[in-house]
C-alpha positions as MATLAB code, in Angstrom:
seq = 'MLGNIVGGVTTIPAQSFTNDSGTSVAANGLIVSTSSGYYNVFVNGTFLRGGLTTLSTANLIINTGLVVGVTVVIEVIFQH';
ca = [
       9.772   44.341  -35.384;
      10.305   44.998  -31.666;
      13.744   46.437  -32.372;
      12.159   48.948  -34.771;
      10.009   50.596  -32.061;
      11.944   53.251  -30.174;
      10.609   56.187  -28.166;
       7.175   56.269  -29.709;
       8.427   56.114  -33.306;
       8.001   52.971  -35.391;
      10.246   52.357  -38.406;
       9.174   49.527  -40.690;
      11.751   48.550  -43.341;
      10.614   47.890  -46.907;
      11.387   44.179  -46.701;
       8.805   43.789  -43.904;
       6.018   44.446  -46.433;
       4.518   42.281  -49.178;
       3.052   43.528  -52.455;
      -0.412   42.804  -53.874;
       0.857   39.452  -55.178;
       2.073   38.391  -51.728;
       5.749   38.692  -52.695;
       8.148   40.291  -50.220;
       9.228   43.816  -51.104;
      12.980   44.205  -51.650;
      15.109   46.577  -49.594;
      14.523   50.101  -50.962;
      11.607   48.668  -52.954;
       8.638   50.565  -51.537;
       6.676   52.581  -54.094;
       6.534   56.302  -53.373;
       3.922   58.494  -55.053;
       4.841   61.359  -57.319;
       4.210   64.967  -56.304;
       0.674   64.752  -57.716;
      -0.130   61.535  -55.817;
      -0.456   60.566  -52.189;
      -0.438   57.593  -49.870;
      -2.660   56.328  -47.064;
      -1.598   54.200  -44.121;
      -3.927   51.839  -42.279;
      -3.080   50.215  -38.939;
      -5.242   47.171  -38.172;
      -7.689   48.437  -40.802;
      -8.004   51.917  -39.286;
      -6.938   54.939  -41.350;
      -4.019   56.775  -39.767;
      -4.487   60.537  -40.003;
      -2.123   62.601  -42.134;
       1.107   63.970  -40.758;
       1.938   60.907  -38.654;
       3.951   59.059  -41.296;
       6.870   59.434  -43.676;
       7.234   57.065  -46.632;
      10.470   56.464  -48.534;
      11.631   53.634  -50.764;
      13.575   52.264  -47.760;
      10.937   52.366  -45.006;
       7.740   53.663  -43.488;
       8.166   55.771  -40.369;
       5.130   56.121  -38.101;
       5.430   58.832  -35.464;
       3.795   56.740  -32.780;
       4.605   53.472  -31.086;
       2.742   50.388  -32.286;
       2.006   47.104  -30.571;
       4.027   44.235  -32.023;
       1.918   42.178  -34.419;
      -0.381   44.887  -35.784;
      -1.126   44.900  -39.506;
       0.104   47.947  -41.435;
      -1.073   48.598  -45.006;
       0.257   51.299  -47.338;
      -1.983   52.417  -50.203;
      -0.180   54.529  -52.823;
      -2.328   56.607  -55.194;
      -0.941   57.999  -58.459;
      -2.768   60.868  -60.151;
      -2.175   62.029  -63.691;
];
């Protein structure tokens, strides 16, 4: 993870996450919401305000540096 923190931007690759079953997510395996949905990011249980992150199937980019070892959770919400 340390190599992913550069200049106040943290990039976390998909394979660094696990799904709800505890299984590692494959490269390019993150779920991205549709245009009618959204996602929330929590760092050590604290909601990260909007506009600080970018989510793609490949990675989560957080526009701030993080301390190595923090817990990051992505919650993806789909709306119909």
